[in-house]
PDBQT receptor file of N, H, CA, C and O in Angstrom, charges set to zero:
ATOM      1  N   MET A   1       3.011   6.185 -12.050  1.00  0.00    +0.000 N 
ATOM      2  CA  MET A   1       2.279   6.553 -10.855  1.00  0.00    +0.000 C 
ATOM      3  C   MET A   1       3.267   7.081  -9.802  1.00  0.00    +0.000 C 
ATOM      4  O   MET A   1       4.311   6.470  -9.574  1.00  0.00    +0.000 OA
ATOM      5  N   PRO A   2       2.939   8.222  -9.157  1.00  0.00    +0.000 N 
ATOM      6  CA  PRO A   2       3.870   8.784  -8.176  1.00  0.00    +0.000 C 
ATOM      7  C   PRO A   2       3.922   7.953  -6.897  1.00  0.00    +0.000 C 
ATOM      8  O   PRO A   2       3.047   7.131  -6.624  1.00  0.00    +0.000 OA
ATOM      9  N   LYS A   3       4.979   8.197  -6.126  1.00  0.00    +0.000 N 
ATOM     10  H   LYS A   3       5.689   8.865  -6.349  1.00  0.00    +0.000 HD
ATOM     11  CA  LYS A   3       5.130   7.496  -4.853  1.00  0.00    +0.000 C 
ATOM     12  C   LYS A   3       4.022   7.905  -3.890  1.00  0.00    +0.000 C 
ATOM     13  O   LYS A   3       3.533   9.035  -3.924  1.00  0.00    +0.000 OA
ATOM     14  N   MET A   4       3.638   6.968  -3.034  1.00  0.00    +0.000 N 
ATOM     15  H   MET A   4       4.036   6.051  -3.007  1.00  0.00    +0.000 HD
ATOM     16  CA  MET A   4       2.673   7.282  -1.985  1.00  0.00    +0.000 C 
ATOM     17  C   MET A   4       3.357   8.122  -0.916  1.00  0.00    +0.000 C 
ATOM     18  O   MET A   4       4.508   7.866  -0.564  1.00  0.00    +0.000 OA
ATOM     19  N   LYS A   5       2.654   9.119  -0.403  1.00  0.00    +0.000 N 
ATOM     20  H   LYS A   5       1.719   9.326  -0.689  1.00  0.00    +0.000 HD
ATOM     21  CA  LYS A   5       3.233   9.936   0.656  1.00  0.00    +0.000 C 
ATOM     22  C   LYS A   5       3.100   9.229   2.000  1.00  0.00    +0.000 C 
ATOM     23  O   LYS A   5       2.141   8.494   2.236  1.00  0.00    +0.000 OA
ATOM     24  N   THR A   6       4.071   9.459   2.875  1.00  0.00    +0.000 N 
ATOM     25  H   THR A   6       4.850  10.056   2.684  1.00  0.00    +0.000 HD
ATOM     26  CA  THR A   6       4.000   8.965   4.244  1.00  0.00    +0.000 C 
ATOM     27  C   THR A   6       3.062   9.871   5.024  1.00  0.00    +0.000 C 
ATOM     28  O   THR A   6       3.133  11.093   4.897  1.00  0.00    +0.000 OA
ATOM     29  N   LYS A   7       2.181   9.284   5.830  1.00  0.00    +0.000 N 
ATOM     30  H   LYS A   7       2.123   8.291   5.933  1.00  0.00    +0.000 HD
ATOM     31  CA  LYS A   7       1.257  10.078   6.648  1.00  0.00    +0.000 C 
ATOM     32  C   LYS A   7       2.024  10.680   7.825  1.00  0.00    +0.000 C 
ATOM     33  O   LYS A   7       2.688   9.967   8.578  1.00  0.00    +0.000 OA
ATOM     34  N   SER A   8       1.922  11.995   7.971  1.00  0.00    +0.000 N 
ATOM     35  H   SER A   8       1.382  12.574   7.360  1.00  0.00    +0.000 HD
ATOM     36  CA  SER A   8       2.681  12.695   9.011  1.00  0.00    +0.000 C 
ATOM     37  C   SER A   8       2.283  12.246  10.410  1.00  0.00    +0.000 C 
ATOM     38  O   SER A   8       3.137  12.135  11.290  1.00  0.00    +0.000 OA
ATOM     39  N   ALA A   9       0.996  11.987  10.623  1.00  0.00    +0.000 N 
ATOM     40  H   ALA A   9       0.303  12.077   9.908  1.00  0.00    +0.000 HD
ATOM     41  CA  ALA A   9       0.537  11.563  11.951  1.00  0.00    +0.000 C 
ATOM     42  C   ALA A   9       1.151  10.219  12.320  1.00  0.00    +0.000 C 
ATOM     43  O   ALA A   9       1.552  10.014  13.466  1.00  0.00    +0.000 OA
ATOM     44  N   ALA A  10       1.227   9.306  11.362  1.00  0.00    +0.000 N 
ATOM     45  H   ALA A  10       0.901   9.473  10.431  1.00  0.00    +0.000 HD
ATOM     46  CA  ALA A  10       1.801   7.983  11.623  1.00  0.00    +0.000 C 
ATOM     47  C   ALA A  10       3.301   8.079  11.844  1.00  0.00    +0.000 C 
ATOM     48  O   ALA A  10       3.871   7.331  12.639  1.00  0.00    +0.000 OA
ATOM     49  N   LYS A  11       3.931   8.997  11.141  1.00  0.00    +0.000 N 
ATOM     50  H   LYS A  11       3.469   9.605  10.495  1.00  0.00    +0.000 HD
ATOM     51  CA  LYS A  11       5.379   9.187  11.276  1.00  0.00    +0.000 C 
ATOM     52  C   LYS A  11       5.735   9.564  12.717  1.00  0.00    +0.000 C 
ATOM     53  O   LYS A  11       6.787   9.176  13.225  1.00  0.00    +0.000 OA
ATOM     54  N   LYS A  12       4.845  10.328  13.372  1.00  0.00    +0.000 N 
ATOM     55  H   LYS A  12       3.990  10.644  12.959  1.00  0.00    +0.000 HD
ATOM     56  CA  LYS A  12       5.096  10.767  14.739  1.00  0.00    +0.000 C 
ATOM     57  C   LYS A  12       4.768   9.689  15.771  1.00  0.00    +0.000 C 
ATOM     58  O   LYS A  12       5.325   9.695  16.868  1.00  0.00    +0.000 OA
ATOM     59  N   ARG A  13       3.872   8.767  15.431  1.00  0.00    +0.000 N 
ATOM     60  H   ARG A  13       3.419   8.761  14.539  1.00  0.00    +0.000 HD
ATOM     61  CA  ARG A  13       3.376   7.801  16.409  1.00  0.00    +0.000 C 
ATOM     62  C   ARG A  13       4.037   6.433  16.364  1.00  0.00    +0.000 C 
ATOM     63  O   ARG A  13       4.098   5.743  17.382  1.00  0.00    +0.000 OA
ATOM     64  N   PHE A  14       4.531   6.034  15.202  1.00  0.00    +0.000 N 
ATOM     65  H   PHE A  14       4.482   6.595  14.376  1.00  0.00    +0.000 HD
ATOM     66  CA  PHE A  14       5.068   4.686  15.034  1.00  0.00    +0.000 C 
ATOM     67  C   PHE A  14       6.527   4.727  14.622  1.00  0.00    +0.000 C 
ATOM     68  O   PHE A  14       6.991   5.683  14.001  1.00  0.00    +0.000 OA
ATOM     69  N   LYS A  15       7.247   3.655  14.985  1.00  0.00    +0.000 N 
ATOM     70  H   LYS A  15       6.870   2.878  15.490  1.00  0.00    +0.000 HD
ATOM     71  CA  LYS A  15       8.650   3.534  14.618  1.00  0.00    +0.000 C 
ATOM     72  C   LYS A  15       8.877   2.097  14.174  1.00  0.00    +0.000 C 
ATOM     73  O   LYS A  15       8.366   1.167  14.798  1.00  0.00    +0.000 OA
ATOM     74  N   ILE A  16       9.634   1.908  13.111  1.00  0.00    +0.000 N 
ATOM     75  H   ILE A  16      10.049   2.664  12.604  1.00  0.00    +0.000 HD
ATOM     76  CA  ILE A  16       9.927   0.570  12.615  1.00  0.00    +0.000 C 
ATOM     77  C   ILE A  16      11.304   0.161  13.128  1.00  0.00    +0.000 C 
ATOM     78  O   ILE A  16      12.280   0.890  12.951  1.00  0.00    +0.000 OA
ATOM     79  N   THR A  17      11.381  -1.014  13.767  1.00  0.00    +0.000 N 
ATOM     80  H   THR A  17      10.589  -1.606  13.911  1.00  0.00    +0.000 HD
ATOM     81  CA  THR A  17      12.645  -1.495  14.310  1.00  0.00    +0.000 C 
ATOM     82  C   THR A  17      13.496  -2.093  13.195  1.00  0.00    +0.000 C 
ATOM     83  O   THR A  17      13.041  -2.227  12.059  1.00  0.00    +0.000 OA
ATOM     84  N   ALA A  18      14.718  -2.447  13.523  1.00  0.00    +0.000 N 
ATOM     85  H   ALA A  18      15.088  -2.339  14.445  1.00  0.00    +0.000 HD
ATOM     86  CA  ALA A  18      15.632  -3.028  12.533  1.00  0.00    +0.000 C 
ATOM     87  C   ALA A  18      15.128  -4.370  12.025  1.00  0.00    +0.000 C 
ATOM     88  O   ALA A  18      15.417  -4.755  10.892  1.00  0.00    +0.000 OA
ATOM     89  N   THR A  19      14.373  -5.087  12.859  1.00  0.00    +0.000 N 
ATOM     90  H   THR A  19      14.139  -4.775  13.780  1.00  0.00    +0.000 HD
ATOM     91  CA  THR A  19      13.847  -6.391  12.441  1.00  0.00    +0.000 C 
ATOM     92  C   THR A  19      12.521  -6.270  11.706  1.00  0.00    +0.000 C 
ATOM     93  O   THR A  19      11.967  -7.276  11.263  1.00  0.00    +0.000 OA
ATOM     94  N   GLY A  20      11.999  -5.042  11.568  1.00  0.00    +0.000 N 
ATOM     95  H   GLY A  20      12.449  -4.225  11.927  1.00  0.00    +0.000 HD
ATOM     96  CA  GLY A  20      10.767  -4.830  10.815  1.00  0.00    +0.000 C 
ATOM     97  C   GLY A  20       9.510  -4.769  11.655  1.00  0.00    +0.000 C 
ATOM     98  O   GLY A  20       8.411  -4.653  11.112  1.00  0.00    +0.000 OA
ATOM     99  N   LYS A  21       9.646  -4.845  12.969  1.00  0.00    +0.000 N 
ATOM    100  H   LYS A  21      10.539  -4.939  13.411  1.00  0.00    +0.000 HD
ATOM    101  CA  LYS A  21       8.471  -4.744  13.834  1.00  0.00    +0.000 C 
ATOM    102  C   LYS A  21       8.105  -3.279  14.024  1.00  0.00    +0.000 C 
ATOM    103  O   LYS A  21       8.944  -2.394  13.857  1.00  0.00    +0.000 OA
ATOM    104  N   VAL A  22       6.844  -3.029  14.375  1.00  0.00    +0.000 N 
ATOM    105  H   VAL A  22       6.162  -3.747  14.511  1.00  0.00    +0.000 HD
ATOM    106  CA  VAL A  22       6.365  -1.665  14.566  1.00  0.00    +0.000 C 
ATOM    107  C   VAL A  22       6.163  -1.421  16.058  1.00  0.00    +0.000 C 
ATOM    108  O   VAL A  22       5.497  -2.199  16.741  1.00  0.00    +0.000 OA
ATOM    109  N   VAL A  23       6.746  -0.329  16.555  1.00  0.00    +0.000 N 
ATOM    110  H   VAL A  23       7.286   0.303  16.001  1.00  0.00    +0.000 HD
ATOM    111  CA  VAL A  23       6.678   0.022  17.970  1.00  0.00    +0.000 C 
ATOM    112  C   VAL A  23       5.831   1.274  18.126  1.00  0.00    +0.000 C 
ATOM    113  O   VAL A  23       5.926   2.200  17.320  1.00  0.00    +0.000 OA
ATOM    114  N   ALA A  24       4.993   1.303  19.179  1.00  0.00    +0.000 N 
ATOM    115  H   ALA A  24       4.916   0.551  19.834  1.00  0.00    +0.000 HD
ATOM    116  CA  ALA A  24       4.147   2.456  19.455  1.00  0.00    +0.000 C 
ATOM    117  C   ALA A  24       4.058   2.652  20.961  1.00  0.00    +0.000 C 
ATOM    118  O   ALA A  24       4.398   1.758  21.736  1.00  0.00    +0.000 OA
ATOM    119  N   ALA A  25       3.598   3.829  21.365  1.00  0.00    +0.000 N 
ATOM    120  H   ALA A  25       3.321   4.555  20.735  1.00  0.00    +0.000 HD
ATOM    121  CA  ALA A  25       3.401   4.096  22.789  1.00  0.00    +0.000 C 
ATOM    122  C   ALA A  25       2.185   3.322  23.276  1.00  0.00    +0.000 C 
ATOM    123  O   ALA A  25       1.253   3.070  22.513  1.00  0.00    +0.000 OA
ATOM    124  N   ALA A  26       2.199   2.948  24.545  1.00  0.00    +0.000 N 
ATOM    125  H   ALA A  26       2.957   3.153  25.166  1.00  0.00    +0.000 HD
ATOM    126  CA  ALA A  26       1.080   2.212  25.126  1.00  0.00    +0.000 C 
ATOM    127  C   ALA A  26      -0.150   3.111  25.204  1.00  0.00    +0.000 C 
ATOM    128  O   ALA A  26      -0.034   4.319  25.409  1.00  0.00    +0.000 OA
ATOM    129  N   ALA A  27      -1.324   2.515  25.039  1.00  0.00    +0.000 N 
ATOM    130  H   ALA A  27      -1.419   1.534  24.873  1.00  0.00    +0.000 HD
ATOM    131  CA  ALA A  27      -2.583   3.268  25.038  1.00  0.00    +0.000 C 
ATOM    132  C   ALA A  27      -3.180   3.332  26.438  1.00  0.00    +0.000 C 
ATOM    133  O   ALA A  27      -2.761   2.603  27.337  1.00  0.00    +0.000 OA
ATOM    134  N   GLY A  28      -4.162   4.210  26.614  1.00  0.00    +0.000 N 
ATOM    135  H   GLY A  28      -4.503   4.803  25.884  1.00  0.00    +0.000 HD
ATOM    136  CA  GLY A  28      -4.940   4.250  27.847  1.00  0.00    +0.000 C 
ATOM    137  C   GLY A  28      -4.382   5.140  28.931  1.00  0.00    +0.000 C 
ATOM    138  O   GLY A  28      -4.619   4.882  30.111  1.00  0.00    +0.000 OA
ATOM    139  N   LYS A  29      -3.636   6.196  28.570  1.00  0.00    +0.000 N 
ATOM    140  H   LYS A  29      -3.443   6.406  27.611  1.00  0.00    +0.000 HD
ATOM    141  CA  LYS A  29      -3.002   7.030  29.589  1.00  0.00    +0.000 C 
ATOM    142  C   LYS A  29      -3.482   8.476  29.582  1.00  0.00    +0.000 C 
ATOM    143  O   LYS A  29      -2.885   9.316  30.255  1.00  0.00    +0.000 OA
ATOM    144  N   ARG A  30      -4.523   8.786  28.854  1.00  0.00    +0.000 N 
ATOM    145  H   ARG A  30      -5.008   8.104  28.307  1.00  0.00    +0.000 HD
ATOM    146  CA  ARG A  30      -4.913  10.191  28.709  1.00  0.00    +0.000 C 
ATOM    147  C   ARG A  30      -5.700  10.727  29.902  1.00  0.00    +0.000 C 
ATOM    148  O   ARG A  30      -5.498  11.868  30.319  1.00  0.00    +0.000 OA
ATOM    149  N   HIS A  31      -6.584   9.917  30.444  1.00  0.00    +0.000 N 
ATOM    150  H   HIS A  31      -6.747   8.990  30.106  1.00  0.00    +0.000 HD
ATOM    151  CA  HIS A  31      -7.380  10.368  31.586  1.00  0.00    +0.000 C 
ATOM    152  C   HIS A  31      -7.892   9.148  32.333  1.00  0.00    +0.000 C 
ATOM    153  O   HIS A  31      -7.758   8.020  31.860  1.00  0.00    +0.000 OA
ATOM    154  N   GLY A  32      -8.489   9.383  33.523  1.00  0.00    +0.000 N 
ATOM    155  H   GLY A  32      -8.597  10.300  33.907  1.00  0.00    +0.000 HD
ATOM    156  CA  GLY A  32      -9.044   8.288  34.305  1.00  0.00    +0.000 C 
ATOM    157  C   GLY A  32      -7.997   7.431  34.978  1.00  0.00    +0.000 C 
ATOM    158  O   GLY A  32      -8.224   6.243  35.204  1.00  0.00    +0.000 OA
ATOM    159  N   MET A  33      -6.846   8.012  35.306  1.00  0.00    +0.000 N 
ATOM    160  H   MET A  33      -6.661   8.978  35.123  1.00  0.00    +0.000 HD
ATOM    161  CA  MET A  33      -5.763   7.229  35.888  1.00  0.00    +0.000 C 
ATOM    162  C   MET A  33      -6.039   6.863  37.349  1.00  0.00    +0.000 C 
ATOM    163  O   MET A  33      -5.386   5.972  37.892  1.00  0.00    +0.000 OA
ATOM    164  N   ILE A  34      -6.989   7.532  37.983  1.00  0.00    +0.000 N 
ATOM    165  H   ILE A  34      -7.519   8.255  37.542  1.00  0.00    +0.000 HD
ATOM    166  CA  ILE A  34      -7.263   7.268  39.395  1.00  0.00    +0.000 C 
ATOM    167  C   ILE A  34      -7.778   5.849  39.597  1.00  0.00    +0.000 C 
ATOM    168  O   ILE A  34      -7.525   5.240  40.636  1.00  0.00    +0.000 OA
ATOM    169  N   LYS A  35      -8.494   5.321  38.614  1.00  0.00    +0.000 N 
ATOM    170  H   LYS A  35      -8.699   5.815  37.770  1.00  0.00    +0.000 HD
ATOM    171  CA  LYS A  35      -9.039   3.965  38.770  1.00  0.00    +0.000 C 
ATOM    172  C   LYS A  35      -8.125   2.881  38.212  1.00  0.00    +0.000 C 
ATOM    173  O   LYS A  35      -8.463   1.699  38.282  1.00  0.00    +0.000 OA
ATOM    174  N   ARG A  36      -6.992   3.253  37.669  1.00  0.00    +0.000 N 
ATOM    175  H   ARG A  36      -6.717   4.213  37.612  1.00  0.00    +0.000 HD
ATOM    176  CA  ARG A  36      -6.043   2.274  37.128  1.00  0.00    +0.000 C 
ATOM    177  C   ARG A  36      -5.144   1.750  38.243  1.00  0.00    +0.000 C 
ATOM    178  O   ARG A  36      -4.916   2.433  39.242  1.00  0.00    +0.000 OA
ATOM    179  N   THR A  37      -4.643   0.551  38.066  1.00  0.00    +0.000 N 
ATOM    180  H   THR A  37      -4.828  -0.004  37.255  1.00  0.00    +0.000 HD
ATOM    181  CA  THR A  37      -3.711   0.009  39.054  1.00  0.00    +0.000 C 
ATOM    182  C   THR A  37      -2.331   0.612  38.822  1.00  0.00    +0.000 C 
ATOM    183  O   THR A  37      -2.021   1.093  37.732  1.00  0.00    +0.000 OA
ATOM    184  N   ASN A  38      -1.514   0.577  39.860  1.00  0.00    +0.000 N 
ATOM    185  H   ASN A  38      -1.766   0.186  40.745  1.00  0.00    +0.000 HD
ATOM    186  CA  ASN A  38      -0.156   1.103  39.735  1.00  0.00    +0.000 C 
ATOM    187  C   ASN A  38       0.639   0.314  38.711  1.00  0.00    +0.000 C 
ATOM    188  O   ASN A  38       1.473   0.882  38.006  1.00  0.00    +0.000 OA
ATOM    189  N   LYS A  39       0.395  -0.980  38.619  1.00  0.00    +0.000 N 
ATOM    190  H   LYS A  39      -0.283  -1.441  39.192  1.00  0.00    +0.000 HD
ATOM    191  CA  LYS A  39       1.089  -1.814  37.638  1.00  0.00    +0.000 C 
ATOM    192  C   LYS A  39       0.733  -1.368  36.220  1.00  0.00    +0.000 C 
ATOM    193  O   LYS A  39       1.606  -1.290  35.356  1.00  0.00    +0.000 OA
ATOM    194  N   PHE A  40      -0.542  -1.075  35.980  1.00  0.00    +0.000 N 
ATOM    195  H   PHE A  40      -1.252  -1.138  36.683  1.00  0.00    +0.000 HD
ATOM    196  CA  PHE A  40      -0.961  -0.617  34.657  1.00  0.00    +0.000 C 
ATOM    197  C   PHE A  40      -0.262   0.690  34.296  1.00  0.00    +0.000 C 
ATOM    198  O   PHE A  40       0.231   0.851  33.180  1.00  0.00    +0.000 OA
ATOM    199  N   ILE A  41      -0.225   1.619  35.247  1.00  0.00    +0.000 N 
ATOM    200  H   ILE A  41      -0.625   1.487  36.154  1.00  0.00    +0.000 HD
ATOM    201  CA  ILE A  41       0.396   2.921  35.000  1.00  0.00    +0.000 C 
ATOM    202  C   ILE A  41       1.886   2.755  34.702  1.00  0.00    +0.000 C 
ATOM    203  O   ILE A  41       2.413   3.396  33.793  1.00  0.00    +0.000 OA
ATOM    204  N   ARG A  42       2.563   1.897  35.466  1.00  0.00    +0.000 N 
ATOM    205  H   ARG A  42       2.135   1.377  36.205  1.00  0.00    +0.000 HD
ATOM    206  CA  ARG A  42       3.989   1.643  35.225  1.00  0.00    +0.000 C 
ATOM    207  C   ARG A  42       4.214   1.043  33.851  1.00  0.00    +0.000 C 
ATOM    208  O   ARG A  42       5.084   1.491  33.105  1.00  0.00    +0.000 OA
ATOM    209  N   ASP A  43       3.428   0.026  33.517  1.00  0.00    +0.000 N 
ATOM    210  H   ASP A  43       2.721  -0.339  34.123  1.00  0.00    +0.000 HD
ATOM    211  CA  ASP A  43       3.603  -0.666  32.238  1.00  0.00    +0.000 C 
ATOM    212  C   ASP A  43       3.270   0.238  31.052  1.00  0.00    +0.000 C 
ATOM    213  O   ASP A  43       3.852   0.092  29.977  1.00  0.00    +0.000 OA
ATOM    214  N   ALA A  44       2.341   1.165  31.244  1.00  0.00    +0.000 N 
ATOM    215  H   ALA A  44       1.869   1.284  32.117  1.00  0.00    +0.000 HD
ATOM    216  CA  ALA A  44       1.917   2.034  30.149  1.00  0.00    +0.000 C 
ATOM    217  C   ALA A  44       2.909   3.159  29.881  1.00  0.00    +0.000 C 
ATOM    218  O   ALA A  44       2.765   3.881  28.895  1.00  0.00    +0.000 OA
ATOM    219  N   ARG A  45       3.908   3.319  30.737  1.00  0.00    +0.000 N 
ATOM    220  H   ARG A  45       4.024   2.732  31.538  1.00  0.00    +0.000 HD
ATOM    221  CA  ARG A  45       4.911   4.361  30.533  1.00  0.00    +0.000 C 
ATOM    222  C   ARG A  45       5.728   4.137  29.274  1.00  0.00    +0.000 C 
ATOM    223  O   ARG A  45       6.057   5.084  28.559  1.00  0.00    +0.000 OA
ATOM    224  N   GLY A  46       6.045   2.909  29.012  1.00  0.00    +0.000 N 
ATOM    225  H   GLY A  46       5.777   2.140  29.593  1.00  0.00    +0.000 HD
ATOM    226  CA  GLY A  46       6.949   2.606  27.913  1.00  0.00    +0.000 C 
ATOM    227  C   GLY A  46       6.243   2.425  26.578  1.00  0.00    +0.000 C 
ATOM    228  O   GLY A  46       5.159   2.960  26.346  1.00  0.00    +0.000 OA
ATOM    229  N   THR A  47       6.884   1.659  25.713  1.00  0.00    +0.000 N 
ATOM    230  H   THR A  47       7.764   1.224  25.902  1.00  0.00    +0.000 HD
ATOM    231  CA  THR A  47       6.325   1.397  24.393  1.00  0.00    +0.000 C 
ATOM    232  C   THR A  47       5.940  -0.068  24.292  1.00  0.00    +0.000 C 
ATOM    233  O   THR A  47       6.308  -0.880  25.141  1.00  0.00    +0.000 OA
ATOM    234  N   MET A  48       5.194  -0.396  23.243  1.00  0.00    +0.000 N 
ATOM    235  H   MET A  48       4.895   0.264  22.553  1.00  0.00    +0.000 HD
ATOM    236  CA  MET A  48       4.799  -1.776  23.011  1.00  0.00    +0.000 C 
ATOM    237  C   MET A  48       4.966  -2.111  21.538  1.00  0.00    +0.000 C 
ATOM    238  O   MET A  48       4.921  -1.226  20.684  1.00  0.00    +0.000 OA
ATOM    239  N   VAL A  49       5.155  -3.372  21.249  1.00  0.00    +0.000 N 
ATOM    240  H   VAL A  49       5.191  -4.091  21.943  1.00  0.00    +0.000 HD
ATOM    241  CA  VAL A  49       5.280  -3.824  19.866  1.00  0.00    +0.000 C 
ATOM    242  C   VAL A  49       3.891  -4.191  19.371  1.00  0.00    +0.000 C 
ATOM    243  O   VAL A  49       3.176  -4.942  20.035  1.00  0.00    +0.000 OA
ATOM    244  N   LEU A  50       3.500  -3.672  18.217  1.00  0.00    +0.000 N 
ATOM    245  H   LEU A  50       4.080  -3.061  17.678  1.00  0.00    +0.000 HD
ATOM    246  CA  LEU A  50       2.198  -3.995  17.647  1.00  0.00    +0.000 C 
ATOM    247  C   LEU A  50       2.163  -5.443  17.183  1.00  0.00    +0.000 C 
ATOM    248  O   LEU A  50       3.194  -6.026  16.848  1.00  0.00    +0.000 OA
ATOM    249  N   ALA A  51       0.970  -6.011  17.168  1.00  0.00    +0.000 N 
ATOM    250  H   ALA A  51       0.133  -5.537  17.440  1.00  0.00    +0.000 HD
ATOM    251  CA  ALA A  51       0.789  -7.361  16.638  1.00  0.00    +0.000 C 
ATOM    252  C   ALA A  51       1.179  -7.354  15.162  1.00  0.00    +0.000 C 
ATOM    253  O   ALA A  51       1.108  -6.318  14.500  1.00  0.00    +0.000 OA
ATOM    254  N   ASP A  52       1.588  -8.509  14.652  1.00  0.00    +0.000 N 
ATOM    255  H   ASP A  52       1.646  -9.350  15.189  1.00  0.00    +0.000 HD
ATOM    256  CA  ASP A  52       2.071  -8.592  13.273  1.00  0.00    +0.000 C 
ATOM    257  C   ASP A  52       1.051  -8.061  12.268  1.00  0.00    +0.000 C 
ATOM    258  O   ASP A  52       1.412  -7.315  11.358  1.00  0.00    +0.000 OA
ATOM    259  N   ALA A  53      -0.216  -8.437  12.424  1.00  0.00    +0.000 N 
ATOM    260  H   ALA A  53      -0.509  -9.043  13.164  1.00  0.00    +0.000 HD
ATOM    261  CA  ALA A  53      -1.248  -8.010  11.477  1.00  0.00    +0.000 C 
ATOM    262  C   ALA A  53      -1.412  -6.492  11.500  1.00  0.00    +0.000 C 
ATOM    263  O   ALA A  53      -1.521  -5.862  10.448  1.00  0.00    +0.000 OA
ATOM    264  N   ASP A  54      -1.430  -5.905  12.698  1.00  0.00    +0.000 N 
ATOM    265  H   ASP A  54      -1.342  -6.417  13.553  1.00  0.00    +0.000 HD
ATOM    266  CA  ASP A  54      -1.575  -4.455  12.814  1.00  0.00    +0.000 C 
ATOM    267  C   ASP A  54      -0.344  -3.739  12.281  1.00  0.00    +0.000 C 
ATOM    268  O   ASP A  54      -0.456  -2.703  11.626  1.00  0.00    +0.000 OA
ATOM    269  N   GLY A  55       0.826  -4.290  12.561  1.00  0.00    +0.000 N 
ATOM    270  H   GLY A  55       0.917  -5.131  13.094  1.00  0.00    +0.000 HD
ATOM    271  CA  GLY A  55       2.067  -3.686  12.079  1.00  0.00    +0.000 C 
ATOM    272  C   GLY A  55       2.132  -3.650  10.566  1.00  0.00    +0.000 C 
ATOM    273  O   GLY A  55       2.569  -2.658   9.984  1.00  0.00    +0.000 OA
ATOM    274  N   LYS A  56       1.698  -4.728   9.925  1.00  0.00    +0.000 N 
ATOM    275  H   LYS A  56       1.343  -5.534  10.398  1.00  0.00    +0.000 HD
ATOM    276  CA  LYS A  56       1.704  -4.771   8.459  1.00  0.00    +0.000 C 
ATOM    277  C   LYS A  56       0.756  -3.735   7.876  1.00  0.00    +0.000 C 
ATOM    278  O   LYS A  56       1.064  -3.116   6.857  1.00  0.00    +0.000 OA
ATOM    279  N   LYS A  57      -0.410  -3.539   8.522  1.00  0.00    +0.000 N 
ATOM    280  H   LYS A  57      -0.660  -4.043   9.349  1.00  0.00    +0.000 HD
ATOM    281  CA  LYS A  57      -1.366  -2.534   8.051  1.00  0.00    +0.000 C 
ATOM    282  C   LYS A  57      -0.769  -1.133   8.151  1.00  0.00    +0.000 C 
ATOM    283  O   LYS A  57      -0.906  -0.321   7.236  1.00  0.00    +0.000 OA
ATOM    284  N   VAL A  58      -0.109  -0.861   9.267  1.00  0.00    +0.000 N 
ATOM    285  H   VAL A  58       0.002  -1.520  10.011  1.00  0.00    +0.000 HD
ATOM    286  CA  VAL A  58       0.491   0.462   9.474  1.00  0.00    +0.000 C 
ATOM    287  C   VAL A  58       1.542   0.729   8.410  1.00  0.00    +0.000 C 
ATOM    288  O   VAL A  58       1.563   1.804   7.810  1.00  0.00    +0.000 OA
ATOM    289  N   VAL A  59       2.410  -0.237   8.175  1.00  0.00    +0.000 N 
ATOM    290  H   VAL A  59       2.393  -1.111   8.662  1.00  0.00    +0.000 HD
ATOM    291  CA  VAL A  59       3.489  -0.043   7.204  1.00  0.00    +0.000 C 
ATOM    292  C   VAL A  59       2.926   0.113   5.796  1.00  0.00    +0.000 C 
ATOM    293  O   VAL A  59       3.364   0.986   5.046  1.00  0.00    +0.000 OA
ATOM    294  N   LYS A  60       1.967  -0.717   5.437  1.00  0.00    +0.000 N 
ATOM    295  H   LYS A  60       1.611  -1.425   6.047  1.00  0.00    +0.000 HD
ATOM    296  CA  LYS A  60       1.435  -0.688   4.071  1.00  0.00    +0.000 C 
ATOM    297  C   LYS A  60       0.649   0.591   3.786  1.00  0.00    +0.000 C 
ATOM    298  O   LYS A  60       0.821   1.203   2.732  1.00  0.00    +0.000 OA
ATOM    299  N   ASN A  61      -0.216   0.994   4.724  1.00  0.00    +0.000 N 
ATOM    300  H   ASN A  61      -0.356   0.496   5.580  1.00  0.00    +0.000 HD
ATOM    301  CA  ASN A  61      -1.119   2.113   4.469  1.00  0.00    +0.000 C 
ATOM    302  C   ASN A  61      -0.569   3.476   4.866  1.00  0.00    +0.000 C 
ATOM    303  O   ASN A  61      -0.893   4.475   4.226  1.00  0.00    +0.000 OA
ATOM    304  N   TYR A  62       0.254   3.539   5.905  1.00  0.00    +0.000 N 
ATOM    305  H   TYR A  62       0.518   2.727   6.425  1.00  0.00    +0.000 HD
ATOM    306  CA  TYR A  62       0.654   4.836   6.434  1.00  0.00    +0.000 C 
ATOM    307  C   TYR A  62       2.136   5.146   6.294  1.00  0.00    +0.000 C 
ATOM    308  O   TYR A  62       2.518   6.314   6.214  1.00  0.00    +0.000 OA
ATOM    309  N   LEU A  63       2.978   4.117   6.264  1.00  0.00    +0.000 N 
ATOM    310  H   LEU A  63       2.668   3.168   6.330  1.00  0.00    +0.000 HD
ATOM    311  CA  LEU A  63       4.423   4.338   6.162  1.00  0.00    +0.000 C 
ATOM    312  C   LEU A  63       4.977   3.569   4.968  1.00  0.00    +0.000 C 
ATOM    313  O   LEU A  63       5.809   2.680   5.150  1.00  0.00    +0.000 OA
ATOM    314  N   PRO A  64       4.544   3.884   3.761  1.00  0.00    +0.000 N 
ATOM    315  CA  PRO A  64       4.961   3.096   2.602  1.00  0.00    +0.000 C 
ATOM    316  C   PRO A  64       6.453   3.192   2.311  1.00  0.00    +0.000 C 
ATOM    317  O   PRO A  64       7.028   2.261   1.747  1.00  0.00    +0.000 OA
ATOM    318  N   ASN A  65       7.083   4.287   2.679  1.00  0.00    +0.000 N 
ATOM    319  H   ASN A  65       6.616   5.043   3.137  1.00  0.00    +0.000 HD
ATOM    320  CA  ASN A  65       8.504   4.472   2.392  1.00  0.00    +0.000 C 
ATOM    321  C   ASN A  65       9.375   4.122   3.587  1.00  0.00    +0.000 C 
ATOM    322  O   ASN A  65      10.592   4.300   3.542  1.00  0.00    +0.000 OA
ATOM    323  N   GLY A  66       8.759   3.624   4.658  1.00  0.00    +0.000 N 
ATOM    324  H   GLY A  66       7.771   3.480   4.695  1.00  0.00    +0.000 HD
ATOM    325  CA  GLY A  66       9.506   3.297   5.866  1.00  0.00    +0.000 C 
ATOM    326  C   GLY A  66      10.012   4.554   6.542  1.00  0.00    +0.000 C 
ATOM    327  O   GLY A  66       9.783   5.660   6.053  1.00  0.00    +0.000 OA
ATOM    328  N   LEU A  67      10.695   4.394   7.658  1.00  0.00    +0.000 N 
ATOM    329  H   LEU A  67      10.881   3.495   8.055  1.00  0.00    +0.000 HD
ATOM    330  CA  LEU A  67      11.287   5.547   8.352  1.00  0.00    +0.000 C 
ATOM    331  C   LEU A  67      12.538   5.139   9.060  1.00  0.00    +0.000 C 
ATOM    332  O   LEU A  67      13.183   5.969   9.702  1.00  0.00    +0.000 OA
TER     333      LEU A  67
């Protein structure tokens, strides 16, 4: 059976750290920022670590060969 291909969309959105955690950009920044608090906007600038269950799903289904 051939190797599973890595999904290109996931390759651009997620990054695997050295410890095996999955990092992604914070959500909720596309529109409607006028009603958000300044703290939310500041915090959403950076990245966030996905929960363990979500990270495992991403790695298993979308990034089988790692990156």
